C-alpha positions as CSV (number, residue, x, y, z in Angstrom):
1,X,-5.9,20.3,29.2
2,X,-5.3,16.7,28.2
3,X,-3.1,14.5,30.3
4,X,-0.2,12.2,29.2
5,X,-2.4,9.4,28.6
6,X,-4.9,10.9,26.3
7,X,-2.1,13.3,24.9
8,X,-0.5,9.9,23.8
9,X,-3.3,8.5,22.0
10,X,-4.0,11.6,20.1
11,X,-0.4,12.2,19.2
12,X,-0.3,8.5,17.8
13,X,-3.8,8.8,15.9
14,X,-2.6,12.1,14.2
15,X,0.6,10.5,13.3
16,X,-1.2,7.3,11.5
17,X,-3.8,10.0,10.0
18,X,-0.7,11.9,8.2
19,X,0.6,8.7,7.1
20,X,-3.2,7.8,5.8
21,X,-3.6,10.7,4.1
22,X,-0.3,10.8,2.3
23,X,-1.1,7.7,1.0
24,X,-4.5,8.4,-0.3
25,X,-3.4,11.4,-1.9
26,X,-0.5,9.9,-3.7
27,X,-1.6,6.4,-4.3
28,X,-5.5,6.9,-4.4
29,X,-5.7,3.7,-2.7
30,X,-4.8,1.6,0.5
31,X,-2.7,-1.8,0.0
32,X,-2.7,-4.2,2.8
33,X,1.5,-3.3,3.0
34,X,0.1,0.4,3.9
35,X,-1.8,-0.7,7.2
36,X,1.4,-2.2,8.4
37,X,3.0,1.4,7.8
38,X,-0.4,3.1,9.4
39,X,-0.2,1.1,12.4
40,X,3.8,1.7,13.0
41,X,3.2,5.4,12.5
42,X,0.3,5.1,15.4
43,X,2.7,3.7,17.8
44,X,5.8,5.8,16.9
45,X,3.7,9.1,17.1
46,X,2.3,7.4,20.6
47,X,5.6,7.8,21.8
48,X,6.3,11.6,21.0
49,X,4.6,12.9,24.2
50,X,6.4,10.2,26.5
51,X,9.5,11.2,25.2
52,X,9.1,14.9,25.7
53,X,8.2,14.3,29.3
54,X,11.5,12.2,29.7
55,X,13.4,15.3,28.2
56,X,11.8,17.9,30.5
57,X,12.3,15.5,33.5
58,X,15.9,17.1,33.8
59,X,14.2,20.5,34.2
60,X,11.7,19.5,36.6
61,X,13.3,16.4,38.5
62,X,11.6,14.9,41.7
63,X,11.8,17.0,45.0
64,X,14.6,16.1,47.1
65,X,12.3,15.1,50.1
66,X,11.0,12.1,47.9
67,X,13.5,9.6,47.7
68,X,13.6,7.6,44.1
69,X,15.7,5.6,42.1
70,X,16.1,8.5,39.4
71,X,17.6,11.0,41.8
72,X,20.8,11.8,40.6
73,X,20.2,10.5,36.9
74,X,18.1,13.0,35.6
75,X,20.6,14.1,32.6
76,X,20.5,10.6,31.5
77,X,16.6,10.2,31.8
78,X,16.7,13.5,29.3
79,X,19.0,12.0,27.1
80,X,17.4,8.9,26.9
81,X,14.2,11.0,25.9
82,X,16.2,13.1,23.2
83,X,17.4,9.7,22.0
84,X,13.6,8.2,22.1
85,X,12.3,11.5,20.5
86,X,14.8,11.3,17.8
87,X,14.2,7.9,16.8
88,X,10.4,8.3,16.9
89,X,10.6,11.4,14.6
90,X,12.8,9.7,12.4
91,X,10.3,7.0,12.1
92,X,7.5,9.0,11.2
93,X,9.4,11.0,8.6
94,X,10.6,7.8,7.2
95,X,7.1,6.5,6.8
96,X,5.9,9.8,5.5
97,X,8.5,9.7,2.4
98,X,7.8,6.2,1.9
99,X,4.1,6.9,1.5
100,X,5.0,10.2,-0.8
101,X,7.7,8.2,-3.0
102,X,5.0,5.6,-4.0
103,X,3.0,6.5,-6.8
104,X,-0.2,5.1,-8.0
105,X,-0.2,2.0,-10.5
106,X,-1.9,2.9,-13.7
107,X,-4.7,0.9,-14.3
108,X,-4.5,-1.6,-17.3
109,X,-6.3,-0.6,-20.5
110,X,-7.3,-3.7,-22.7
111,X,-7.2,-3.1,-26.5
112,X,-10.1,-3.5,-28.6
113,X,-8.9,-6.6,-30.2
114,X,-7.9,-8.0,-26.7
115,X,-11.4,-7.4,-25.8
116,X,-13.0,-9.0,-28.6
117,X,-10.5,-12.0,-28.0
118,X,-12.0,-12.3,-24.6
119,X,-15.3,-12.2,-25.9
120,X,-14.7,-15.2,-28.1
121,X,-12.6,-17.3,-25.5
122,X,-15.7,-17.0,-23.2
123,X,-18.4,-18.0,-25.9
124,X,-16.2,-20.9,-27.0
125,X,-15.8,-22.0,-23.2
126,X,-19.7,-21.6,-22.9
127,X,-20.2,-23.8,-25.7
128,X,-18.0,-26.6,-24.9
129,X,-19.5,-26.5,-21.1
130,X,-23.0,-27.1,-23.0
């Protein structure tokens, strides 16, 4: 069984791979702007286990024999975890949605006339340089 730190890393990589896969499927390439989305997906995904831990804190608080500063605030900690989980899931959803809506840019096709003109221009420039 993975501990919280390992689960955090696995969850972060899973979220980043999800956004990467959607981006590659839809665009068939990666732009530099997509790297930012993948990084945000990693950090947002790595927050999921922590948010779930905070949500579950209300169900399993510290024992009363151990004095902590959180004693009596279990409901508040759980609500903060729920809000944290909601924000994280909305972030990942919006990144996946953004990656899905992006379409591949079509390759520019040049006509035969443009190709001939480019060859003539390059030949002319070579002659001028000699």
